[in-house]
N, C-alpha and C positions, 0 to 999 in steps of 0.2 A: 551528569545527566542533562537531558535537553528540555526539561519542563519549563525553564525560564526563558527559552527562546520562543518568542511569540510573533505573530504577523504584524501586530500593531502595538503602538505604545499606549496602552490603555491601563488605567489604574483600577478600573471597575470590572471590566470583562475578563473572565477566565480565559486560559489558553484555548480550551475547548470551544468556547463561544466565539473567540476570535477566528479560529480555524474554520468553523462553520460559516461565519460571515465572509471570510476570504474565498472559500470555495463557491459560495453562492454568487459572489461577484464575478468569478472567472469561469463559471460553468459553461457559458456559451462558447468560449474559445479554448477550453481546456484540452480537448482532443487534438485540435489543430496544432496548438503550441507544443504539446507533448511529442507528436510525431515530427514536427518541423525542427524543433530544437535538438532532438536526438538523431536527426537524419533517418528516422524510421527504425533505429536500432531497438527502441523500446518494444516494438512488436516482436522482434526476435527474442528478446529477454523474456517476455511473457510466455512464449511458446516453450522455451527451455525450462522455465519454472514449472509450468503445468505438467510437463512430461515427467517431473519428479514423482508424480502421483500415479503414473500408469501401472506400476507394479501392484498397487493395492486396489485398483478399480473401485474407487469410491462411488457410492450410490447417492448418499445425502451429503451435500456440501454447504459450507458457510463461507461467504466471501466478505471479509471485514474491510471497512473503508472502500467499499465497492465503487464509489465514484460514479462514473458514467457506464460502468459495467464491463469494460474491455477484458479484464482478467477472467470474469465469469463466462463471457462469450467464448473466450479461447478454451476454457475448460469444457464447455459444451461440445465444441468441435473435436477436441482431442480425447476426452474421457467419456462422453455420452452418459452423464449421470442421470438419475431419475429426477433429482430436484436440487436446485441451488437457490439459497436465500442470500441476498446481498443486503448488508446494513451499512448505513453511512449517516453522519451527523448533518450533512448538507442537503437540504431539500432541493436546492438548485441543481446539484449534481444528480440527485435521484430522479428529478423530472426529465433530464436528458436520458438517463438509463431507461426510464419507463417508455419513452418514445421509441428508443432503439429496440426494446423488447417487443413492443407492438408492431413496429415495422418489420421485424424478423419473424413475427408470429411464434414467439417462444414463451408465451404466458404459461403454458403447461409445464415448463421446466424451470424458468427463472422468474423469481419475484423479488422485489426490493422493499425495504422498510427503513424508517428512521431508527437509528440506534448507534451505539458506540461500544468499543471493546471493553470498557471498564464496567459495563452493566448490561451484559447481553441478556435479552429476555427469552432465554431458552433453558430447558432443564439440563441437569448434569448428563454427561455421556451421551450426547444427542447426535453428533455429526461424525461421519467417517473421515472427513478431511476438512481442513480450514486453510483458506488462502488469504494473503494480504499483499497487495502490490502498492508500493510507494506510500504506505500509510502509517507504519509504526513510528516513524520519526515525528509524527504530528500528535502522538498520544500525550495527554496531559500527565498521566502517570504510567510510564512504560511497563514497570513491573506488575502493576495492578491489571493492566490490559492483557499482558501475556498470561497472567494467572487465570483470568476469566475465560480466555480462549482455551486454556488447558482444561478448565472445568467442563466446558460444553463438548469437548472432544471425547469420542468413545475410546475406551482402552484399546490399544493397538492402532488407533487412528494417527494420522500424520498432518503436520502443519507445514506449509510452504510460505515463506515470506520473501518477497522480492523488494529490495530497497537499494537506494543509492549508497555508494561506498566512497572511500577516499583512496585513490591511487597512491602508491608509495614510492614508485620508481621514477627516476629521471629518464626522459623529459616529460613523460605522461603526466606526472604530478603537477609540474609547473604549467603545462598547457591546459590541463583540466581546471586548475585553480583560476587561471586567467579567464577562461571561457565562462566558468560558473559565476565568478565575482563581477565580471564586467559585461560580457556579451549577453548572458542570460537575462539580467535585469533590464538591459537596453531593449532586447526583443520583447520582453514581457510588457514594458511600458508602451511599446509601439503597437502591440496587438491586443493588449488586455485593458479592461476598464480599471484595473486595480494596480496602481504603481508599486505598492508594497509587496504584493504577492510573490513576485519573482526576485525580490531582494531577500525575502524570508526563506526562499528555497535553498540558496547556498548556505545561509546561516544555520538552518535546521540540519542540513547534511553535515556541516562542519561540527555541530554539537552532538550528533548522533553517536552513540557508543558502538561502533561497528566492529566487525571481525570477532576476535576471541572474547572481547568484552561483552558483546551481545550474546554469543553462545553461552557464556557463563551465566548470564541473566536468564536465558532459556532453561538452563540446567537448574538454576535456583528455584524456579517455580514448578519444576517437576519433569520437564521434557528430557528424554533420553536420546541417544544416538544423534546428537546435534551435529550439524555440519555446516560449514561456511564455504560456498563455492563461488569464486570470483569470476566475473564476466567482463569482457572487453577491457583488458588491462587494469581491472580493479575499479572501474567506474561504477559498477553495480555488483550486487552479490545476491545469491540465493541461499537463504537459511532454511534448514529443514530440521525437524525433530519429531519424535514419536511419543505417545503416551503409554 
């Protein structure tokens, strides 16, 4: 499991605390670097992931690890829900999300608050759908986080998780590994204030239990009809499950 992979070499701060500090540090350049380093493909991935929810037409949604809100904004465009609540442990990222919400005049639909998946401040069976984009690999306790999201999801509700994966076929695997291990940290150091953040990114992806290992964990906490859909030669994946 990936609990021991942390952004910084700290003997006192928990992984959760380190992740919050890291995202606070990079919040100002996060959106730019995401789109730049993925050549804009991350936008396409988000659209495909959100479309997994079209059949259930969710009205009340939760976006965990919402960051600067891009996944939720995509959900508003495609699904037109009544309400989306975004939670994140980084106030820096949430500040960016709040500004974007205000600029787009979406306060009536989208609100954000501090929180994390291991202790969601919502009652049982509350949301029609839950989304997470590029966040689950940062959980301190992955199983606990999945279990709490399952708890607040309504029976019949659906979860959609978009996360980086590990390509397995030649030569995509080799090219991906080189880019992630060498190019990504270099670009991160060039544009970000945090030299460690974009070294942690490939480390956290490498340690993440992707594919069948992750869907087995989803099944363990109670999700059914779990599915792993690979995107762009396996660089990322969409995981879905129902309650």
